[in-house]
C-alpha positions in Angstrom: 89.8 74.6 105.4 93.2 74.4 103.7 93.0 78.0 102.7 92.1 79.1 106.2 95.0 77.2 107.6 97.3 78.8 105.0 96.0 82.3 105.9 96.8 81.8 109.6 100.1 80.1 108.8 101.2 83.0 106.6 100.0 85.9 108.7 100.5 84.7 112.3 102.9 82.8 114.5 100.1 80.5 115.7 101.2 76.8 115.4 98.8 75.9 112.5 101.5 75.0 109.9 101.2 75.4 106.2 100.4 72.6 103.7 103.5 70.9 102.3 101.8 70.7 98.9 102.3 74.4 98.2 101.0 75.6 94.8 101.6 78.9 93.0 98.9 81.4 94.0 98.1 79.6 97.2 98.7 82.8 99.3 96.2 84.7 97.1 93.6 81.9 97.3 93.9 82.1 101.1 93.3 85.8 101.0 89.6 85.2 101.4 90.3 84.4 105.0 92.7 87.3 105.6 90.1 89.6 107.3 89.1 86.6 109.5 92.8 86.3 110.5 92.7 90.0 111.3 89.5 89.5 113.4 91.3 86.7 115.4 94.5 88.7 115.9 92.6 91.9 116.8 90.4 89.9 119.2 93.3 88.4 121.0 95.1 91.7 121.3 91.9 93.3 122.6 91.5 90.7 125.3 95.2 91.1 126.3 94.7 94.9 126.4 91.6 94.6 128.6 93.4 92.1 131.0 96.6 94.2 131.2 94.6 97.3 132.0 93.4 95.6 135.2 96.9 95.4 136.5 99.0 98.1 134.9 98.9 101.8 134.0 97.4 102.6 130.5 100.9 103.2 129.0 102.4 100.0 130.3 99.3 98.1 129.3 99.5 99.6 125.8 103.2 98.7 125.3 102.6 95.1 126.5 99.5 94.7 124.3 101.5 96.0 121.4 104.1 93.4 122.2 101.4 90.7 122.0 100.3 92.2 118.7 103.8 92.0 117.2 104.3 88.5 118.7 101.1 87.2 117.1 102.1 88.4 113.6 105.9 87.8 113.9 106.5 91.4 112.8 105.7 90.3 109.3 104.1 93.6 108.2 106.6 95.7 110.2 109.3 94.2 108.0 107.5 95.4 104.9 107.1 98.9 106.4 110.8 99.2 107.2 111.8 98.1 103.7 109.4 100.6 102.1 110.7 103.4 104.4 114.2 102.6 103.2 113.4 102.2 99.5 110.6 104.5 98.5 112.1 107.8 99.5 115.5 106.9 98.1 116.8 109.3 95.4 117.9 106.4 93.1 116.6 104.7 90.0 113.6 102.3 90.2 115.8 99.2 89.8 117.8 100.3 92.8 114.7 100.9 94.9 113.5 97.4 94.1 116.9 96.1 95.2 116.6 97.9 98.5 113.2 96.4 99.1 114.8 92.9 98.8 117.8 93.9 101.0 117.3 92.3 104.5 119.4 94.9 106.2 117.6 97.8 108.1 118.5 101.3 107.0 118.1 104.6 108.8 114.8 105.5 107.3 113.5 102.0 108.0 114.5 102.3 111.6 112.9 105.7 111.9 109.7 104.4 110.3 109.4 101.5 112.7 109.9 103.8 115.7 107.3 106.2 114.6 104.7 103.6 113.9 105.3 101.6 117.0 105.3 104.7 119.2 102.1 105.9 117.5 100.4 102.6 118.1 101.5 102.4 121.7 100.4 106.0 122.3 97.0 105.4 120.7 96.4 102.2 122.7 97.2 104.0 125.9 94.6 106.6 125.1 91.8 104.3 124.2 88.8 104.2 126.5 87.5 100.7 127.5 84.4 101.3 125.2 86.7 101.9 122.3 88.6 98.6 122.5 86.7 97.2 119.5 88.7 99.7 117.5 91.7 97.3 117.9 89.8 94.6 116.2 88.7 96.9 113.4 92.3 98.0 112.8 93.6 94.5 112.5 90.7 93.3 110.3 90.6 96.4 108.0 94.3 96.4 107.5 94.3 92.8 106.3 91.3 93.3 104.1 93.1 96.2 102.3 95.7 93.8 101.0 93.0 92.3 98.7 92.1 95.4 96.6 95.7 96.6 96.7 96.8 93.4 95.1 94.8 94.2 92.0 97.2 97.1 91.2 100.1 96.6 88.8 103.0 94.5 90.2 106.3 96.3 90.4 108.3 93.0 90.4 106.8 90.2 88.2 107.5 86.9 89.8 107.8 88.2 93.3 105.7 87.2 96.4 103.3 90.0 95.7 102.8 88.8 92.1 102.2 85.2 93.3 99.7 86.5 95.8 97.8 88.6 93.2 97.6 85.7 90.8 95.5 83.7 93.4 93.2 86.5 94.5 89.7 86.2 93.1 88.0 89.6 92.3 84.8 88.6 94.0 86.7 87.9 97.2 87.6 91.6 97.5 83.9 92.6 97.8 82.6 89.6 99.8 85.3 89.9 102.5 84.6 93.7 102.8 81.5 92.8 104.8 83.6 92.0 107.9 85.4 95.3 108.4 82.3 97.2 107.4 80.2 95.4 110.0 82.8 96.2 112.7 82.8 99.9 111.6 79.0 100.0 111.8 79.1 98.7 115.4 81.5 101.5 116.2 79.3 104.2 114.8 80.7 107.5 113.5 84.1 106.8 115.0 84.2 103.5 113.0 83.2 105.4 109.8 85.9 108.0 110.3 88.5 105.2 111.1 87.7 103.5 107.8 88.0 106.7 106.0 91.3 107.5 107.6 92.7 104.1 106.7 91.5 104.4 103.1 93.1 107.8 102.7 96.4 106.8 104.3 96.5 103.5 102.4 95.8 105.3 99.1 98.6 107.7 99.8 101.1 104.9 100.4 99.9 103.0 97.2 100.2 106.2 95.1 103.7 106.8 96.4 104.6 103.2 95.6 103.1 103.5 92.1 105.2 106.7 91.4 108.4 105.4 92.9 108.5 101.7 91.8 105.7 101.5 89.3 103.3 99.3 91.4 103.1 97.2 94.5 105.2 94.4 96.0 104.8 92.1 99.0 106.6 94.7 101.1 104.2 97.4 100.0 101.3 95.3 101.0 102.8 94.6 104.4 103.5 98.4 104.9 99.8 99.0 103.9 98.6 96.9 106.8 100.8 98.8 109.3 99.8 102.2 107.9 96.1 101.3 108.0 96.2 99.9 111.5 97.9 103.0 112.8 95.5 105.3 111.1 92.5 103.5 112.6 94.0 103.5 116.1 94.9 107.2 115.9 91.3 108.1 114.8 90.0 106.8 118.1 92.2 109.2 120.0 90.7 112.3 118.3 
């Protein structure tokens, strides 16, 4: 249960705490539970979205549900998205891009990236039919599962948070934990299958860009991957 607690402590703002006896690679060892965290986050957002739709218009309900989503995660992955938007397109050397990724300040591209993703998510949530609400759970679960296979790629910054995470991930966990998002996709039928495909394509595009621009992945790239995948899944359900 220590790894489960670590997973919730790292990926959510829920008051579970993190063990004081932190060891290198603990974040990766907790990755087995990341899709479960996604299931919990997605389930809570889904319930909030359903409840809000009883009182407000679809657009207002979507914005408020998205606020719950961001609140539950503390904007953790949005931070990675913003950093990647600032760093990856920059016309500078690789070393400078890595410096930008570590810079806590928000740049123009980072701000634009946040606006586009948040607007896209809110628009998608406002367009979902009640019967498609499970798509929210799939988005949150699949996004966090994708972190596991992506962590097997070369690390752009040895010794960083991404490298520490990758050191603790067990290869078998990648395939075992895939059963959760796959099961959700099956429940959603063809739309679920298309949503998974959209997430995989968009995620692969991001990872390829990171590989070309900085030579691998970092913790920020993994965070951006979650946001990109979640957005792709939600948008699929509006088609």
